[in-house]
C-alpha positions, 0 to 999 in steps of 0.5 A: 406185292400189291398184285399178290395181295389182290390175287389173295383177296380174290381167292379168299372171296371166291373160297368164301363164296363157294363155302356159302353156296355149299352150305346153302345147297346142303341146307336145301338137300333135306327139303329137296329130298322130301319134295322129290319123294313126294313127286315120286310117290305121286308119279307112281300112282299116275294112271292112264286116265291121268296121262290122257287127261293131261294130254287132252289139256295139252292138245286143247290148249294148243288148238285154242291158241292156234284158232285164236292166232289164226283168226286175229287181225290186229297190231300188237304193241307194248306188253303184247308185242315186246317179248315177241319182238325180242324173241325174234331178235334174240333167235337171230342173235343166237343163229349168228353169234352162238349160244354163249353170246345169247346166254350173256345177253340174257344174263345181262338183261336180268341185271340191267333191264326192267323187261329182262329176257330170262322168261322168254328163253323157251320162246327164243328156242321155239322161234329159232327152231319153228319160226317167228310167227305169232302162233309159235310165240303164243304156243311157247307161252302155252306149253312152257308157261300155262301147262306147268301151272295146269300140271301143278294144279293137277298135282295139288288136286291129286294130293288133296281131293279124291276126284282130281280130274274133275277138281282140276277141270273146275279149277282151271275153268274158274280162272279163264284169265290165265289162258286169256293171258296166254292168248294175248301174249303175256309171258308173265303167266310163266311166273305163276308156276313158281308162285304156285309151287311155293304155295304148295310147299307152304301148304304141305309144310308141317309144324315140326320145327325144322328150319329147312322146310321152306328154303326151296319156297324162298328160292322159287319166289326169287325165281319168279322175281327174276322172271318178272320184277313185279312178282316181288310184290308176291314174294313180300306178301308171302313173307309177311303172311308167314308172320301169321304162321309164326304167331299161330304155330309158335314157330319162326323157322318157316319165316326165317328159312323162306327169307333166307332162301329168297335173299341168298338166291338174289344177293349171291347171284344177282346183287346188281339186280337188287341194288339197281332194280328191286330197291328203286323208287317205283312209286315215283317213277310210276306215278303216272300209272297210278290212276285210282283204286277204283280202276284196280277194283274194276279190273279185278272184277273184269278178269275174275268177276265179282261172284268168283271173288266172293266165292274165294273169300267165302271158301276161305271163311268156311275153312277157318272153321276147320282146325286142320286147314285154318292156317292155310285158309288164313294164309291164302286170304291174307296173302291175296289182300297184301299183294293187292295193297302193296301193289296199289301203293305203287301203281294201278294194275295192268292185266298181266299183274292180276296173274299174281292172284290166280295161284291163291285162287286155285289153291283155295278151290282145291282146299275147299273141294277136299273139305267138301268131299270129306264132309258131304256124302251121297246125293249132297256130294253129287249135287255140290259137284254138279253145282261147282262144275256148272258155275265154273263152266258159266265163268269160263264161257262168260267172255264169249258173251258179246260186249263192248270192250274198253280200250283203256283203263279210263273206260272201265266204269261198271263192275261185272258179276262174271269175267267180261273180257272177250275170247273173240280174236281181235280185229282192227279195221284200220290195220293196213292204214297203220302199215301204210303210215309206217311205209310212208315214213320209211320212204322219208327215212330213206331220204336221210330225214329224222322222223318223230311220232307224237302219239301215245295211245291204244290207237297209235303209238311208235311201238305199234308202228314198228310191229305193224308188219310182223303182226299182220304177217306182212313182208317188210318192203323197205330195207331202210334201217328204222333208226331214222325214227327218233324215240320221243318220250311219252310219259312225263314222270317216267321219261321226263323232257327230251330235246330229241323232238327239236332234231326231227325233220318230220313229225307225224302228229295225231289229231286229236292228240293221243294219250293213254294216261290222260293229258295231265300225265302226258304233256310231253306229247300233248303240248308239242302236238297242239303246237303243230296242229295249231301252227303256234309255238314250234309249229311255226317252224313246220308246214303240213304236207298233203299226206294224211292217214285216217284211223279208227275212232276219228283219229287223223295223222298229219305229216309236218315237215320242218321248214327252218331251224327252231329258235332258242326262244321257241325251244325254251318256251316249250320246255318252260310250258312242260315244266309248268305242267308239273 
């Protein structure tokens, strides 16, 4: 009886879920028909020049990626390497265990991991079919992440301006950080295509009172969040910005339909993601990554430039005087400001997080270009176009100017008028020394010793060690499983304390102690490192070996061998000092 009731309840739940999904699909159909009709209309008007233009962008982007990858000689780590490493691992899993197993792993990652694998499915395919080199990985980001953005920009330029090819070129040149993100391996750029598509729907939505207009936009926002969790800030800012539309247009349906599309997509298919990841208290977990508002502003200036940002808001203000585009301009500016304010409440931006501002930036350029085309004629239009083209070229070429590049956010001190990152392929003079350190530790691991690394900076960290050979296209000379490397926490608030340190037979320690968030946020690294280097505390149980490795920046890595077991008092003393630091 109980079994029958259980089966009946499961059947009822399945039927109810199926009914809800059917209703949702039916509600989306009218909007999707209009979207496809618009796309079809645009495709019908595609000229040979359009095809040649897009093909030229495709060829140019792939050539630039090849040159950058070919001339790079550095070691990738953390966000620059994580997805490259995972794409290689999952390509191997796909080869050995089949497509079904791969998809299971990818889907499970969406529900359980902060860095899920959905966004790198194209990279996995490319690595599986074409090889695991850095260039193949970067080209997958370029072709399946950046190029869709380029096509959407072209589509919008075709819709709002007469000179679509010129405006598309100017828009892309004004946002060089997008392509730069591709070059250094940030797959996050793929999320911008979904955000830009959602913005295009919003900008093309008429105030006709229909409830279904914005449903696809909500779905697209949800898709972006599924790709990279931090796009949730974009989605929330998008929804909040729609409130201004409700007030201005006296129509609440766009807001309701956007929220409905977004919420249904996530709650129907990914309830676990919402409950465990999206609703987590990241402001507490990432407090160590909250360095200061000044760094957020300086980072914006570094990758966009003061002048382009001023032009963005100036363009928005000009469009506020246009009755037909007032709401669009207000939406884009409010959305950008809200994205920034919401994000800095949680943490300081990383470079990849700045991608969330690019879609609004590009939309504003196209909208103001269309407005200028309509209002200017003859020589004025020509002069304005020439000025805009010249400015965009200066912005895109600015990163070619030789500058001393900061190695951390803490080193950002001065605002820059134009983008100040570097197009130069990265080169690291001590890269082979890092490889030598890894291979030496491999030899110790082959003896059955447990090895730990006390260093977490842009000069040395464990992820850097593990990616050193692959980054330099070097073969792995040891077949020793690298499970001998003990994972040690490196960020206090995020990771907390771990007794795993006490189980290490060998500790590699950087001198001076290496941190990327400051000693106040990484006592879990600094305290034991200082003990080892001074021979105090737990350092009394270790002896320094003769082997050492000299890295850039005056950093030396020493190898310490445990000579006896740590006492309970020594262990508790270190724990207590860590607790006292917080």
